[in-house]
C-alpha positions as CSV (number, residue, x, y, z in Angstrom):
1,M,0.3,-0.3,-0.1
2,T,1.7,3.2,-1.0
3,T,1.4,6.6,1.3
4,A,1.2,9.9,0.5
5,S,4.9,9.9,1.4
6,T,5.9,7.4,-1.5
7,A,7.4,8.8,-4.5
8,I,9.3,7.6,-7.5
9,P,11.5,9.6,-9.4
10,L,10.1,11.3,-12.8
11,R,12.9,9.6,-14.8
12,A,11.2,6.0,-13.9
13,V,8.1,7.0,-15.8
14,V,10.5,8.5,-18.6
15,D,12.6,5.4,-19.0
16,D,9.5,3.0,-19.0
17,D,9.8,1.5,-22.6
18,A,6.4,-0.1,-22.7
19,L,5.3,3.7,-22.3
20,H,7.0,5.3,-25.5
21,L,6.9,8.6,-24.3
22,D,9.2,11.2,-25.6
23,V,10.5,14.0,-23.6
24,V,11.0,17.4,-24.7
25,A,14.7,18.0,-23.7
26,D,14.6,21.8,-23.4
27,S,11.7,21.4,-20.3
28,L,13.9,20.1,-18.0
29,R,15.9,21.9,-15.7
30,A,18.7,21.1,-13.5
31,G,17.4,17.6,-11.8
32,A,14.1,17.8,-13.1
33,L,14.5,13.7,-13.6
34,D,14.6,13.4,-10.3
35,R,11.3,15.4,-8.8
36,P,9.0,12.8,-7.1
37,V,5.9,11.6,-8.9
38,R,3.3,10.5,-6.0
39,W,0.6,9.9,-8.5
40,A,-0.6,10.2,-12.2
41,H,-4.0,12.1,-12.8
42,V,-5.6,12.7,-15.8
43,S,-7.8,16.1,-16.4
44,E,-9.0,18.7,-19.0
45,L,-9.7,21.4,-17.0
46,R,-8.7,24.4,-18.0
47,N,-7.4,25.4,-14.4
48,P,-7.1,22.0,-12.8
49,G,-4.7,23.5,-9.7
50,P,-7.7,24.0,-7.1
51,Y,-8.3,20.4,-7.6
52,L,-4.6,19.1,-6.9
53,L,-2.4,18.2,-4.1
54,G,1.2,18.4,-5.6
55,G,3.4,15.9,-7.2
56,E,1.2,14.5,-9.9
57,L,2.2,13.7,-13.3
58,L,-0.8,15.2,-14.9
59,L,-1.8,14.0,-18.4
60,T,-4.0,16.2,-21.0
61,A,-5.5,16.0,-24.2
62,G,-6.1,19.5,-24.6
63,V,-9.4,19.4,-25.1
64,N,-10.1,22.4,-23.2
65,L,-6.4,23.9,-24.5
66,A,-6.6,27.5,-24.9
67,D,-5.4,28.7,-28.1
68,A,-3.8,32.2,-27.4
69,R,-0.4,31.9,-26.1
70,A,-0.9,34.4,-23.2
71,D,-3.9,31.9,-22.3
72,V,-1.7,28.6,-22.4
73,D,1.1,30.6,-20.5
74,D,-1.4,31.5,-17.6
75,Y,-2.1,27.1,-17.9
76,V,1.5,26.3,-17.3
77,R,2.0,28.6,-14.5
78,G,-0.9,27.9,-12.6
79,L,-0.1,24.1,-13.1
80,L,3.2,25.1,-11.3
81,D,1.9,26.9,-8.8
82,A,-0.1,23.8,-8.2
83,G,3.1,21.9,-7.5
84,I,2.9,19.3,-10.5
85,T,6.1,17.2,-11.2
86,A,5.5,17.0,-15.0
87,L,2.9,17.4,-17.5
88,G,1.9,14.5,-20.0
89,F,0.1,15.7,-23.3
90,G,-1.2,12.9,-25.5
91,V,-1.3,13.6,-29.3
92,T,-4.6,12.8,-30.2
93,P,-5.8,13.0,-34.0
94,P,-7.6,14.5,-35.4
95,M,-8.1,16.9,-32.0
96,H,-4.0,17.7,-31.9
97,D,-1.9,16.1,-34.4
98,A,1.0,16.9,-32.9
99,L,2.1,18.9,-29.5
100,P,1.3,22.6,-29.6
101,E,3.6,24.7,-30.2
102,A,2.8,27.2,-27.7
103,L,2.3,24.7,-24.8
104,R,6.0,23.7,-25.6
105,E,7.7,27.3,-25.3
106,A,5.4,27.7,-22.4
107,C,6.7,24.7,-20.8
108,V,10.2,25.8,-22.2
109,R,9.8,29.0,-20.8
110,H,8.7,28.1,-16.9
111,G,10.6,25.2,-16.8
112,L,7.8,22.8,-16.3
113,P,9.1,19.1,-17.6
114,L,7.0,18.4,-20.6
115,L,6.3,14.6,-22.1
116,V,4.9,13.6,-25.2
117,V,2.7,10.7,-24.9
118,P,1.8,8.9,-28.0
119,P,-1.5,8.0,-29.5
120,R,-0.5,4.1,-29.2
121,T,-0.2,5.0,-25.4
122,P,-3.3,5.2,-23.3
123,F,-3.3,7.4,-20.4
124,L,-4.2,4.4,-18.3
125,A,-1.2,2.7,-19.0
126,I,0.5,5.8,-17.6
127,S,-1.3,5.6,-14.9
128,R,-1.1,1.7,-14.0
129,A,2.6,2.3,-14.3
130,V,2.9,4.9,-12.0
131,A,0.8,2.9,-9.8
132,L,2.4,0.0,-10.1
133,A,5.7,1.6,-9.5
134,L,4.3,3.6,-6.7
135,A,3.5,-0.2,-4.9
136,D,6.7,-1.2,-5.5
137,A,8.5,1.6,-3.9
138,A,6.2,1.5,-0.8
139,Q,7.2,-2.1,-0.7
140,R,11.2,-1.3,-0.9
141,E,10.7,1.4,1.8
142,Q,8.9,-0.9,4.0
143,R,11.6,-3.5,3.6
144,R,14.1,-1.0,4.3
145,V,11.8,-0.1,7.5
146,A,11.5,-3.5,8.8
147,V,15.5,-4.4,8.2
148,A,16.6,-1.6,10.2
149,R,13.9,-2.0,12.8
150,E,15.3,-5.4,13.2
151,A,18.9,-4.0,13.3
152,L,18.1,-1.1,15.8
153,I,16.2,-3.6,18.6
154,K,18.9,-5.9,18.3
155,A,21.8,-3.3,19.1
156,A,19.1,-1.8,21.4
157,A,19.8,-5.3,24.0
158,D,23.2,-3.4,24.4
159,G,22.2,-0.4,25.6
160,L,22.4,3.3,24.3
161,R,25.9,3.3,22.6
162,P,25.6,0.4,20.6
163,L,22.0,1.8,19.2
164,V,23.4,5.2,18.4
165,R,25.9,2.9,16.4
166,A,23.6,1.0,14.9
167,L,21.3,4.2,13.7
168,G,24.4,6.2,12.1
169,R,25.3,3.1,10.1
170,Q,21.9,2.3,8.9
171,L,21.8,5.8,7.7
172,G,25.4,6.8,6.6
173,A,25.1,9.4,9.3
174,W,26.9,10.8,12.6
175,V,24.7,10.9,15.4
176,V,24.7,12.2,18.7
177,L,22.1,11.8,21.7
178,A,22.3,15.0,23.8
179,G,21.0,15.4,27.1
180,R,19.1,17.8,28.4
181,H,22.0,20.4,28.9
182,D,22.9,19.6,25.7
183,E,26.1,17.3,26.3
184,A,26.7,14.3,24.7
185,V,25.2,11.5,26.1
186,A,26.6,8.5,23.4
187,E,27.8,9.2,19.7
188,H,28.6,7.7,16.5
189,G,31.1,9.6,14.0
190,A,30.2,13.3,15.6
191,P,32.7,15.8,14.8
192,A,35.1,16.6,17.6
193,R,33.3,20.4,17.5
194,W,29.7,20.5,17.3
195,P,28.3,22.9,14.0
196,A,28.1,26.3,15.4
197,E,24.3,26.0,14.4
198,L,23.5,22.9,16.3
199,P,22.9,24.7,19.7
200,E,20.4,27.0,18.1
201,L,18.5,24.1,16.8
202,L,18.3,22.0,19.6
203,A,17.0,24.8,21.6
204,R,14.2,25.6,18.8
205,L,13.5,21.8,19.2
206,R,13.3,22.3,23.0
207,A,10.6,25.4,22.6
208,G,8.2,23.2,20.4
209,R,5.2,20.9,21.9
210,G,4.2,17.9,20.5
211,I,5.6,15.6,18.1
212,R,8.3,17.5,16.1
213,S,11.5,17.3,14.7
214,A,14.3,20.6,13.2
215,T,15.8,20.4,10.0
216,T,18.9,22.6,9.0
217,E,21.2,23.1,6.4
218,L,25.1,23.8,7.1
219,A,27.3,25.9,5.0
220,D,29.1,23.0,3.9
221,G,25.9,21.2,2.5
222,T,25.8,18.9,5.6
223,A,21.9,18.3,6.6
224,L,21.3,18.3,9.8
225,L,18.0,16.4,11.4
226,A,17.1,16.4,15.5
227,Q,13.8,15.2,17.1
228,P,13.2,14.4,21.0
229,V,13.4,10.3,21.8
230,S,10.1,9.4,22.4
231,P,7.9,10.0,23.9
232,Q,8.5,13.1,22.1
233,A,6.3,15.2,23.1
234,T,8.3,16.0,26.4
235,A,11.5,14.1,26.3
236,S,14.7,15.6,27.5
237,Q,17.0,14.1,25.4
238,L,17.6,15.1,21.8
239,L,18.8,12.7,18.6
240,V,21.2,14.6,16.1
241,L,22.3,13.2,12.8
242,G,24.2,14.8,10.3
243,R,25.2,14.0,6.8
244,R,25.9,14.9,3.1
245,E,22.4,14.2,1.8
246,R,19.1,15.2,3.1
247,F,17.1,12.5,5.0
248,D,14.0,11.2,3.1
249,A,10.8,10.1,4.2
250,T,12.2,6.6,4.7
251,E,14.9,7.7,6.5
252,R,12.3,9.9,8.9
253,S,11.0,6.7,9.4
254,I,14.0,4.7,10.8
255,V,14.6,7.9,12.5
256,A,11.7,7.6,14.6
257,V,11.9,4.0,15.5
258,G,15.5,4.5,16.7
259,A,14.0,7.7,18.7
260,G,11.2,5.6,20.4
261,L,14.2,2.7,20.9
262,L,16.3,5.3,22.5
263,G,13.3,6.6,24.8
264,L,13.3,2.5,26.1
265,A,17.1,1.9,26.3
266,G,17.3,5.5,28.2
267,R,16.8,3.7,31.3
268,A,20.8,4.0,31.5
269,R,20.7,7.8,32.2
270,D,19.0,7.0,35.5
271,A,22.2,5.0,36.2
272,P,23.6,7.9,38.5
273,L,20.0,7.2,40.2
274,S,20.5,3.7,40.8
275,A,24.2,3.8,41.8
276,A,23.1,6.1,44.5
277,T,20.3,4.5,45.8
278,T,22.4,1.1,45.8
279,A,25.4,3.1,47.6
280,L,22.5,4.4,50.6
281,L,21.1,1.1,50.7
282,L,24.3,-0.4,51.6
283,G,25.8,2.4,53.8
284,S,28.8,2.6,51.7
285,A,28.3,6.4,51.1
286,P,27.0,9.0,53.5
287,P,23.8,11.0,52.5
288,E,26.0,14.4,52.2
289,E,28.2,12.6,50.0
290,V,25.3,10.7,47.7
291,L,23.2,14.3,47.1
292,P,26.0,15.9,44.5
293,R,25.2,12.2,42.8
294,L,21.8,12.4,42.3
295,L,21.8,16.3,41.7
296,T,24.5,17.6,39.1
297,G,22.6,20.5,38.2
298,E,23.1,24.2,39.4
299,E,19.3,24.8,40.3
300,Y,16.4,22.4,41.1
301,R,12.5,22.8,41.7
302,V,10.5,20.6,44.5
303,V,6.7,19.9,42.2
304,A,4.0,18.8,44.7
305,G,0.3,17.8,44.0
306,T,-2.3,17.2,46.6
307,P,-5.1,14.7,45.8
308,T,-8.4,16.6,44.2
309,R,-10.4,13.8,44.4
310,R,-10.7,10.1,45.8
311,R,-7.9,8.3,44.2
312,A,-7.1,4.4,44.1
313,A,-3.9,3.2,45.4
314,D,-1.0,4.6,44.0
315,D,0.3,2.7,40.9
316,L,3.5,2.2,38.5
317,A,1.0,4.5,35.7
318,D,0.7,7.3,37.6
319,H,4.4,7.1,38.7
320,D,5.5,6.6,34.9
321,W,2.7,9.7,34.0
322,L,4.3,11.9,36.3
323,C,8.3,11.0,35.4
324,T,7.4,11.6,31.7
325,R,5.0,14.9,32.1
326,L,7.6,16.4,35.2
327,R,10.9,15.1,33.0
328,T,12.4,13.5,36.1
329,P,12.7,10.1,38.0
330,L,12.3,11.4,40.6
331,V,9.0,11.3,41.9
332,Q,7.1,9.6,45.1
333,L,4.0,9.0,45.7
334,A,2.3,8.7,48.7
335,G,-1.2,9.2,50.2
336,G,-3.0,10.1,46.5
337,G,-0.6,13.0,46.3
338,F,3.0,13.1,45.2
339,T,6.1,14.8,45.2
340,A,9.1,15.6,42.4
341,I,12.4,17.1,42.1
342,T,12.9,18.2,38.6
343,D,15.6,20.6,37.3
344,C,13.3,23.0,35.6
345,C,9.8,25.0,35.9
346,P,7.2,23.1,34.4
347,A,5.3,24.6,32.0
348,P,1.6,26.0,32.6
349,E,0.0,23.5,30.4
350,V,2.5,20.6,32.3
351,L,0.8,22.0,35.6
352,S,-3.0,21.6,33.9
353,A,-2.3,18.5,32.9
354,V,-1.4,17.6,36.4
355,R,-4.5,19.4,37.6
356,E,-7.0,17.2,34.9
357,R,-5.2,14.2,36.4
358,G,-6.4,14.9,39.7
359,W,-3.9,16.9,41.7
360,L,-3.4,20.3,42.7
361,P,0.2,21.1,41.7
362,V,2.9,23.4,43.5
363,V,5.9,24.6,42.5
364,S,8.7,25.4,45.3
365,R,11.2,28.3,44.4
366,R,14.5,27.5,42.8
367,L,16.9,25.4,45.1
368,R,20.4,24.4,45.2
369,A,21.0,21.2,45.2
370,D,22.0,20.9,49.3
371,A,19.0,23.0,50.2
372,V,16.4,20.7,48.6
373,P,16.2,18.1,51.6
374,R,15.1,21.6,53.3
375,A,12.6,22.4,51.0
376,G,10.0,20.4,53.2
377,P,7.9,23.8,55.2
378,E,8.0,25.9,52.2
379,V,6.5,23.0,49.8
380,E,3.7,22.6,52.8
381,A,2.9,26.3,52.5
382,L,2.4,26.1,49.0
383,L,0.2,23.0,49.4
384,D,-1.7,25.1,51.9
385,R,-2.0,28.1,49.8
386,A,-3.4,26.3,46.6
387,R,-6.0,24.1,48.8
388,S,-7.1,27.9,49.9
389,L,-7.2,29.1,46.6
390,G,-8.3,25.8,44.5
391,R,-5.7,26.5,41.9
392,P,-1.8,25.5,41.4
393,V,0.6,28.3,42.8
394,V,4.4,28.8,41.8
395,A,6.0,29.9,44.4
396,E,8.4,32.9,42.6
397,R,5.0,34.2,40.7
398,A,3.2,33.7,43.8
399,G,5.3,36.2,46.2
400,L,5.2,36.1,50.2
401,S,1.6,35.5,50.5
402,T,1.8,31.9,49.3
403,V,4.4,31.0,51.7
404,V,3.2,32.0,54.8
405,R,0.3,29.4,56.2
406,P,-3.2,31.0,56.1
407,E,-3.7,30.8,59.9
408,A,-0.4,32.2,60.6
409,A,-1.1,35.1,58.2
410,S,-4.5,36.0,59.9
411,A,-3.1,35.9,63.3
412,F,-0.7,38.1,62.3
413,A,-2.7,40.6,60.8
414,A,-5.4,40.4,64.0
415,E,-2.8,41.3,66.7
416,L,-0.9,44.1,64.0
417,L,-4.8,45.6,63.7
418,A,-6.0,45.1,66.9
419,P,-5.4,48.9,68.2
420,L,-7.4,50.2,65.1
421,R,-10.4,47.8,65.6
422,A,-10.6,49.0,68.9
423,L,-11.2,52.6,67.8
424,G,-15.1,51.4,66.9
425,P,-16.7,53.3,64.1
426,D,-13.5,55.4,63.0
427,R,-11.5,52.3,61.9
428,R,-13.0,51.6,58.5
429,G,-11.7,55.1,57.8
430,L,-8.8,54.8,59.1
431,V,-8.1,51.2,57.5
432,D,-9.0,52.5,54.2
433,T,-6.8,55.7,54.3
434,L,-4.0,54.0,55.3
435,R,-4.0,51.1,52.9
436,T,-4.4,53.8,49.8
437,W,-1.7,55.7,51.4
438,L,0.7,52.6,51.7
439,A,-0.5,52.0,47.7
440,H,0.4,55.2,46.8
441,H,4.2,55.1,48.4
442,G,3.4,57.6,51.4
443,S,2.3,60.4,48.8
444,W,-0.2,63.0,50.3
445,E,-1.5,64.5,46.8
446,R,-2.0,60.9,45.2
447,T,-3.5,59.3,48.5
448,A,-5.7,62.6,48.7
449,T,-6.9,62.8,45.0
450,A,-7.9,59.1,45.7
451,L,-10.0,59.3,48.3
452,G,-11.4,62.5,47.2
453,V,-11.1,64.4,50.4
454,H,-8.0,67.2,51.4
455,R,-4.3,66.1,52.0
456,N,-4.2,67.5,55.5
457,S,-7.1,65.0,56.8
458,V,-5.0,62.6,54.9
459,R,-2.0,63.8,56.9
460,H,-4.9,63.8,60.1
461,R,-5.5,60.2,59.6
462,I,-2.1,58.5,59.1
463,G,-1.2,60.5,62.5
464,Q,-4.0,58.8,64.0
465,V,-3.3,55.3,62.9
466,E,0.8,56.2,64.1
467,R,-0.5,57.1,67.6
468,A,-3.1,53.8,67.9
469,L,-0.9,51.7,66.5
470,G,2.4,53.1,68.3
471,V,4.8,53.0,65.0
472,D,6.6,55.1,63.1
473,L,5.5,55.2,59.5
474,A,8.5,56.6,58.3
475,D,10.4,53.4,58.9
476,P,10.1,50.8,55.8
477,E,10.1,47.4,57.6
478,T,6.7,49.1,59.2
479,R,5.1,49.9,56.3
480,M,5.6,46.1,54.8
481,E,4.3,44.6,57.9
482,L,1.2,46.9,57.9
483,W,1.2,46.2,54.2
484,F,0.9,42.8,54.5
485,A,-1.2,42.6,57.4
486,L,-3.7,44.7,55.7
487,R,-3.9,42.0,52.7
488,W,-4.0,39.2,55.5
489,D,-6.5,40.8,57.5
490,E,-9.7,38.8,57.6
491,D,-12.0,42.0,57.5
492,G,-10.2,42.9,54.4
493,G,-10.2,39.6,52.3
494,A,-8.5,36.0,52.6
495,P,-4.5,35.8,51.6
496,G,-4.0,37.4,48.4
497,G,-6.9,40.0,48.4
498,S,-10.0,40.6,47.0
499,R,-9.1,44.2,46.3
500,G,-7.4,43.8,43.1
501,S,-4.2,42.7,44.4
502,A,-5.0,39.0,44.1
503,V,-1.2,37.1,43.5
504,G,-0.1,37.5,40.1
505,G,1.9,34.4,39.7
506,E,-1.1,32.1,40.7
507,L,-2.3,29.9,37.8
508,R,-5.9,30.7,37.0
């Protein structure tokens, strides 16, 4: 069975002696006979372009061919715009005893390969010949992929490096398996110095989403092909191949097989984790020595999730799903929730997917490796905040409110603002003035304008606040404490506030 990617070169049709085709040599540009033919199609429309897919050998007997040279020229240009590979003109006496000169001239002028089909060759014979050649090409492609798959599976049993080497040999290319920091995890025949264009190619690939690949051509003519190892939507390792010739559709299929197998064989990337765990279990190394082996990067995040619905027992499927989505093998499931250590902040769509899966996720601030074991209190505070808000929370986008437990925040606000509460009916006016004054950085004029009062009234009210609280509002630390107390005041809204001061970093 053929596919849309299956094609044969135009020369395979031209060289078929049974078809007796004549080629208008002047219509051929360099490489024209190597252009792909994906199917043969007959059309007598004056403008068949909208009904073509590209890659056709278009056959016509010129039933509706225009007489005017300008119209014939438009016809040829329309065919080129539609992406056909070649035009086959059938000589059909008495309609056309020979190839129309206007058509020949237009095809030569625009470089559209033109074939002359003699009366003894029916269009059906050409269509059948193309179909058979396509079927044969598809079978060859399938056989090639099957042979390559068998070789790659055999190599995969021996690990990453033999698999990478086998992939390079199958495609006649150099190969690099790049890790999450663009380091070479395994390679075959790769240049000692990576091409200057490669980092940009990898960065573009890492920024994408879903099943994807990236290609580029170097100044020296080397074609580069890169794609993530499976699972392709979230993989941190990238597969890069380079060679002089471009990679065709069949070779891309072989690369996809290799990427999938590398994703499975890539368990070897967890070797440091395995070694460190073994050292801990055997007691052959203290925890402080094992930690650097586990966490070799510069910074990390702790990602945790609290269940949003009743969950079944923690299972391997959830563990694998989280490892894949969060790009880390360091995932623990317990009590329906989870905790993970990752070297990057999950994207918003990843956090949304985690929420849809049944957890309310939070993300800690950036942590050095030696600080990860002490992240527990911060993560618990973040989880409390997420439960209160009912949405995911990212620490660095959420501010101080996020890392303070709601009950602690309320108690702090109640204690600090208690003297103002004792003022009775005057309390609300003073609180509103204080909040507005702090929001305007102590500006008397802007506060007065915002409240619609005279600036002397603002000065008087702020003086009352200072006397009631026994504080000096010229002190920036005092202003900061009062600002958060007002945000956390139960009468003024829950932590995070409902007065237009909601924490901007929380996902909505």
